C-alpha positions as CSV (number, residue, x, y, z in Angstrom):
1,M,0.0,0.4,-0.3
2,N,3.1,2.0,0.8
3,A,4.1,1.8,-2.9
4,F,0.8,2.3,-4.4
5,A,0.9,5.8,-2.2
6,Y,4.2,7.0,-3.7
7,I,3.2,6.3,-7.0
8,F,-0.3,7.7,-6.8
9,T,1.5,11.0,-5.4
10,A,3.9,11.2,-8.1
11,W,1.5,10.4,-11.2
12,I,-1.9,12.2,-10.1
13,P,-0.1,16.0,-9.6
14,I,1.0,15.7,-13.5
15,F,-2.2,14.9,-14.7
16,T,-4.1,17.1,-12.8
17,F,-2.3,20.6,-12.1
18,P,-0.3,20.2,-16.1
19,A,2.3,23.0,-16.5
20,N,1.5,24.2,-19.5
21,E,-2.2,25.7,-18.5
22,Q,-0.6,27.3,-15.3
23,P,-2.2,29.3,-13.4
24,Y,-5.9,28.2,-15.0
25,I,-6.0,24.6,-13.4
26,V,-9.3,24.5,-12.2
27,M,-9.7,21.0,-13.6
28,G,-6.7,20.1,-10.7
29,N,-9.0,21.7,-8.3
30,Y,-11.9,19.7,-8.4
31,V,-9.7,16.7,-8.6
32,T,-8.2,18.1,-4.8
33,A,-11.7,18.4,-4.0
34,G,-12.8,15.1,-4.9
35,F,-9.7,13.6,-3.1
36,G,-10.4,15.7,-0.1
37,L,-14.2,14.6,-0.2
38,G,-13.2,11.4,-0.4
39,A,-11.1,11.5,2.2
40,V,-13.7,12.5,4.5
41,L,-16.0,10.2,3.8
42,T,-13.6,6.9,4.3
43,V,-12.7,8.4,7.8
44,L,-16.9,8.5,8.3
45,A,-17.1,5.5,7.4
46,I,-14.1,3.8,9.0
47,R,-15.8,5.7,12.7
48,W,-19.1,4.4,11.7
49,F,-17.8,0.7,11.7
50,Y,-15.8,1.2,14.5
51,L,-18.9,2.4,16.9
52,R,-20.6,-0.9,15.3
53,D,-17.7,-2.8,15.7
54,L,-18.2,-1.5,19.8
55,E,-21.6,-1.5,20.1
56,R,-21.9,-5.5,19.1
57,Q,-19.1,-6.1,21.4
58,R,-20.4,-4.1,24.2
59,K,-23.8,-6.3,23.6
60,N,-21.6,-9.5,23.1
61,T,-20.1,-8.7,26.8
62,G,-23.6,-7.9,28.3
63,A,-24.8,-11.2,26.9
64,S,-21.8,-13.6,28.5
65,R,-21.8,-11.8,31.9
66,E,-25.6,-12.6,32.0
67,S,-25.9,-16.3,31.3
68,A,-22.3,-16.5,33.6
69,S,-24.7,-14.5,36.3
70,T,-27.5,-17.0,35.1
71,S,-25.3,-20.4,35.5
72,L,-24.2,-19.2,38.8
73,E,-27.3,-18.6,40.4
74,G,-28.9,-21.5,39.1
75,S,-26.0,-23.8,40.3
76,D,-26.4,-22.1,43.5
77,S,-29.9,-22.9,44.6
78,A,-29.6,-26.8,43.4
């Protein structure tokens, strides 16, 4: 992934900010804004998955504790 990041960083500016169109690089600005938006959406998706996993973990841990305490209570009364 690191190698792809270096390739991406080296080649994308060549196509989005061509030297012969300076300083009128409107397309490059749109591409940069698109990558920024993509980064924000990626961070939000990662956070959503993280919070979802935390909630599942809390539910599973709570269910495990309840079943363990129920089985302990049942063995004490028998």
